[in-house]
C-alpha positions as a Markdown table, in Angstrom:
| # | Residue | x | y | z |
|---|---|---|---|---|
| 1 | Met | -38.4 | -8.4 | 34.1 |
| 2 | Asp | -41.9 | -7.7 | 32.9 |
| 3 | Gln | -43.4 | -4.4 | 34.3 |
| 4 | Gln | -40.2 | -3.5 | 36.1 |
| 5 | Ile | -38.8 | -0.9 | 33.6 |
| 6 | Arg | -40.3 | 2.1 | 35.4 |
| 7 | Asp | -38.9 | 0.8 | 38.7 |
| 8 | Leu | -35.4 | 1.2 | 37.3 |
| 9 | Val | -35.8 | 4.9 | 36.7 |
| 10 | His | -38.6 | 5.8 | 39.2 |
| 11 | Thr | -36.4 | 8.0 | 41.4 |
| 12 | Ile | -35.1 | 10.1 | 38.5 |
| 13 | Lys | -36.9 | 13.3 | 37.2 |
| 14 | Ser | -37.3 | 13.6 | 33.4 |
| 15 | Ser | -35.0 | 16.7 | 33.4 |
| 16 | Asp | -32.3 | 14.7 | 35.2 |
| 17 | Leu | -32.4 | 11.5 | 33.1 |
| 18 | Thr | -29.3 | 10.9 | 31.0 |
| 19 | Pro | -28.7 | 8.7 | 27.9 |
| 20 | Ala | -26.4 | 6.6 | 30.0 |
| 21 | Gln | -29.2 | 5.9 | 32.5 |
| 22 | Ile | -31.5 | 5.0 | 29.7 |
| 23 | Lys | -29.0 | 2.6 | 28.2 |
| 24 | Ser | -28.3 | 1.1 | 31.6 |
| 25 | Ala | -32.0 | 0.6 | 32.4 |
| 26 | Phe | -33.3 | -0.5 | 29.0 |
| 27 | Gly | -30.3 | -2.2 | 27.4 |
| 28 | Glu | -31.4 | -5.7 | 28.5 |
| 29 | Ile | -34.9 | -5.7 | 27.0 |
| 30 | Tyr | -35.2 | -8.5 | 24.5 |
| 31 | Leu | -37.3 | -7.8 | 21.4 |
| 32 | Ser | -39.6 | -10.8 | 21.9 |
| 33 | Lys | -43.4 | -10.8 | 22.1 |
| 34 | Asp | -43.4 | -11.6 | 25.8 |
| 35 | Thr | -41.5 | -8.4 | 26.6 |
| 36 | Ile | -43.8 | -6.0 | 24.6 |
| 37 | Asn | -44.9 | -4.2 | 27.8 |
| 38 | Asn | -41.3 | -3.4 | 28.6 |
| 39 | Gln | -40.6 | -2.2 | 25.1 |
| 40 | Leu | -43.6 | 0.1 | 25.2 |
| 41 | Glu | -42.7 | 1.4 | 28.7 |
| 42 | Ser | -39.1 | 2.2 | 27.5 |
| 43 | Gln | -40.5 | 3.9 | 24.4 |
| 44 | Glu | -42.7 | 6.1 | 26.5 |
| 45 | Ile | -39.8 | 7.1 | 28.8 |
| 46 | Val | -37.5 | 7.9 | 25.8 |
| 47 | Thr | -40.3 | 10.0 | 24.3 |
| 48 | Gln | -40.6 | 11.9 | 27.6 |
| 49 | Phe | -36.8 | 12.3 | 27.7 |
| 50 | Gln | -36.9 | 13.8 | 24.2 |
| 51 | Ile | -39.8 | 16.2 | 25.0 |
| 52 | Val | -37.8 | 17.6 | 28.0 |
| 53 | Lys | -34.2 | 17.5 | 26.7 |
| 54 | Ala | -34.7 | 18.1 | 22.9 |
| 55 | Pro | -38.2 | 19.4 | 22.3 |
| 56 | Thr | -37.5 | 20.8 | 18.9 |
| 57 | Phe | -35.1 | 18.1 | 17.5 |
| 58 | Gly | -36.1 | 17.4 | 13.9 |
| 59 | Ala | -38.5 | 20.4 | 13.6 |
| 60 | Ser | -38.2 | 22.9 | 10.7 |
| 61 | Ile | -36.5 | 26.1 | 11.7 |
| 62 | Pro | -38.9 | 29.0 | 11.0 |
| 63 | Asn | -38.1 | 31.2 | 8.0 |
| 64 | Thr | -35.6 | 28.7 | 6.5 |
| 65 | Thr | -37.8 | 27.3 | 3.8 |
| 66 | Ala | -36.4 | 28.0 | 0.4 |
| 67 | Ile | -36.6 | 26.9 | -3.2 |
| 68 | Ala | -33.6 | 25.7 | -5.2 |
| 69 | Gln | -33.8 | 25.6 | -9.0 |
| 70 | Val | -31.4 | 23.9 | -11.4 |
| 71 | Ala | -31.2 | 23.5 | -15.2 |
| 72 | Ala | -30.3 | 20.0 | -16.1 |
| 73 | Asp | -27.3 | 18.9 | -18.1 |
| 74 | Ser | -25.7 | 15.5 | -18.7 |
| 75 | Gly | -24.6 | 13.4 | -15.8 |
| 76 | Leu | -25.5 | 13.8 | -12.1 |
| 77 | Ile | -26.8 | 17.3 | -11.3 |
| 78 | Pro | -27.1 | 18.3 | -7.7 |
| 79 | Ile | -30.2 | 20.3 | -7.0 |
| 80 | Leu | -28.6 | 21.7 | -3.9 |
| 81 | Val | -25.3 | 21.1 | -2.2 |
| 82 | Pro | -26.0 | 21.8 | 1.5 |
| 83 | Thr | -24.0 | 23.8 | 3.9 |
| 84 | Val | -21.7 | 21.6 | 6.1 |
| 85 | Asn | -23.1 | 20.7 | 9.6 |
| 86 | Lys | -26.7 | 21.5 | 8.6 |
| 87 | Thr | -29.6 | 19.1 | 8.1 |
| 88 | Tyr | -32.5 | 19.7 | 5.8 |
| 89 | Val | -35.9 | 18.2 | 5.0 |
| 90 | Leu | -37.1 | 17.9 | 1.4 |
| 91 | Leu | -40.7 | 19.2 | 1.1 |
| 92 | Gly | -41.3 | 18.8 | -2.7 |
| 93 | Val | -39.6 | 18.5 | -6.1 |
| 94 | Asp | -41.0 | 19.1 | -9.5 |
| 95 | Ala | -39.5 | 19.0 | -13.0 |
| 96 | Thr | -40.5 | 20.9 | -16.2 |
| 97 | Asn | -39.7 | 19.8 | -19.7 |
| 98 | Asn | -39.2 | 23.0 | -21.7 |
| 99 | Gly | -38.6 | 21.2 | -25.0 |
| 100 | Gly | -40.8 | 19.3 | -27.4 |
| 101 | Ser | -39.7 | 15.7 | -27.0 |
| 102 | Ser | -40.1 | 13.3 | -24.0 |
| 103 | Ile | -37.6 | 13.3 | -21.2 |
| 104 | Ser | -37.1 | 10.7 | -18.5 |
| 105 | Val | -35.4 | 11.8 | -15.3 |
| 106 | Ser | -34.4 | 10.1 | -12.0 |
| 107 | Phe | -34.5 | 11.9 | -8.7 |
| 108 | Gly | -32.3 | 10.6 | -5.9 |
| 109 | Tyr | -29.4 | 11.2 | -3.6 |
| 110 | Ser | -25.7 | 11.4 | -4.4 |
| 111 | Asn | -22.6 | 11.8 | -2.3 |
| 112 | Gly | -20.8 | 13.3 | -5.3 |
| 113 | Gly | -20.0 | 10.0 | -7.0 |
| 114 | Asp | -22.6 | 7.4 | -6.2 |
| 115 | Phe | -26.3 | 7.8 | -7.0 |
| 116 | Val | -29.4 | 6.2 | -5.5 |
| 117 | Thr | -32.6 | 6.6 | -7.4 |
| 118 | Leu | -35.7 | 7.4 | -5.2 |
| 119 | Asn | -38.1 | 8.2 | -7.9 |
| 120 | Lys | -38.4 | 8.4 | -11.7 |
| 121 | Ile | -40.8 | 10.3 | -14.0 |
| 122 | Thr | -41.1 | 10.7 | -17.8 |
| 123 | Leu | -42.3 | 14.1 | -19.1 |
| 124 | Ala | -43.8 | 14.8 | -22.5 |
| 125 | Gly | -42.9 | 18.0 | -24.3 |
| 126 | Thr | -43.8 | 21.1 | -22.2 |
| 127 | Glu | -45.1 | 19.0 | -19.3 |
| 128 | Thr | -44.4 | 19.5 | -15.6 |
| 129 | Gly | -44.4 | 16.6 | -13.2 |
| 130 | Thr | -43.9 | 16.1 | -9.5 |
| 131 | Phe | -41.7 | 13.6 | -7.8 |
| 132 | Asn | -43.2 | 11.6 | -5.0 |
| 133 | Thr | -41.6 | 12.8 | -1.8 |
| 134 | Arg | -44.2 | 11.6 | 0.8 |
| 135 | Asn | -41.4 | 10.1 | 2.9 |
| 136 | Ala | -40.2 | 13.5 | 4.0 |
| 137 | Tyr | -36.6 | 12.8 | 3.0 |
| 138 | Thr | -33.8 | 14.5 | 5.1 |
| 139 | Phe | -30.4 | 15.3 | 3.8 |
| 140 | Asp | -27.1 | 17.0 | 4.6 |
| 141 | Ser | -23.8 | 17.7 | 2.9 |
| 142 | Ser | -22.7 | 14.1 | 2.8 |
| 143 | Cys | -25.6 | 12.9 | 0.7 |
| 144 | Tyr | -27.9 | 15.4 | -1.2 |
| 145 | Pro | -30.8 | 15.7 | -3.7 |
| 146 | Thr | -29.6 | 15.0 | -7.3 |
| 147 | Ile | -31.2 | 14.4 | -10.7 |
| 148 | Leu | -30.1 | 12.3 | -13.6 |
| 149 | Val | -31.6 | 12.6 | -17.0 |
| 150 | Thr | -31.8 | 9.1 | -18.4 |
| 151 | Ser | -33.4 | 9.8 | -21.8 |
| 152 | Gly | -34.2 | 12.9 | -23.9 |
| 153 | Thr | -32.5 | 16.3 | -24.2 |
| 154 | Ala | -31.2 | 17.1 | -20.7 |
| 155 | Asn | -30.8 | 20.8 | -21.5 |
| 156 | Asp | -34.6 | 21.1 | -21.8 |
| 157 | Leu | -35.2 | 20.2 | -18.2 |
| 158 | Thr | -35.6 | 22.5 | -15.2 |
| 159 | Val | -36.0 | 21.1 | -11.7 |
| 160 | Gln | -37.3 | 23.0 | -8.6 |
| 161 | Met | -37.1 | 21.8 | -5.0 |
| 162 | Val | -38.5 | 23.2 | -1.8 |
| 163 | Tyr | -36.7 | 22.4 | 1.4 |
| 164 | Ala | -36.2 | 23.7 | 5.0 |
| 165 | Glu | -33.4 | 23.5 | 7.6 |
| 166 | Leu | -34.0 | 21.3 | 10.6 |
| 167 | Val | -33.1 | 21.6 | 14.2 |
| 168 | Gln | -30.2 | 19.2 | 15.0 |
């Protein structure tokens, strides 16, 4: 089947291509080294499909960037509980220790009960630290940014997060 992928869709314009046609044409590509050319061809066609059919999918919506701030307490503390049916991208998170003793805090995602730690920092008294968010985390109302103070006086901690809404 090598070098035949484009032949399966060569009579279809980008604007007329459907997900069903993509599945039909590319569904039988094995993920082995000898089919790498077909894998790359299908990736190029799917990228072209996205450019034509959903050019802004996953992009930030202009003028939706905002900052959420929360004062910590004991237990899981949501930084922001998002609006249902909206998706957001996390742009940055920092924490400030407003007290005099050290605080350790975990940043992660929660669904309201479970918690997954993505990052941890320890702050000395009156120190501000930044959580590593280089992975451009996305979130929605099913699983959202949350903090958990693991040691120190939770009431001394303030957390800020900058985020933006995404095109779905």
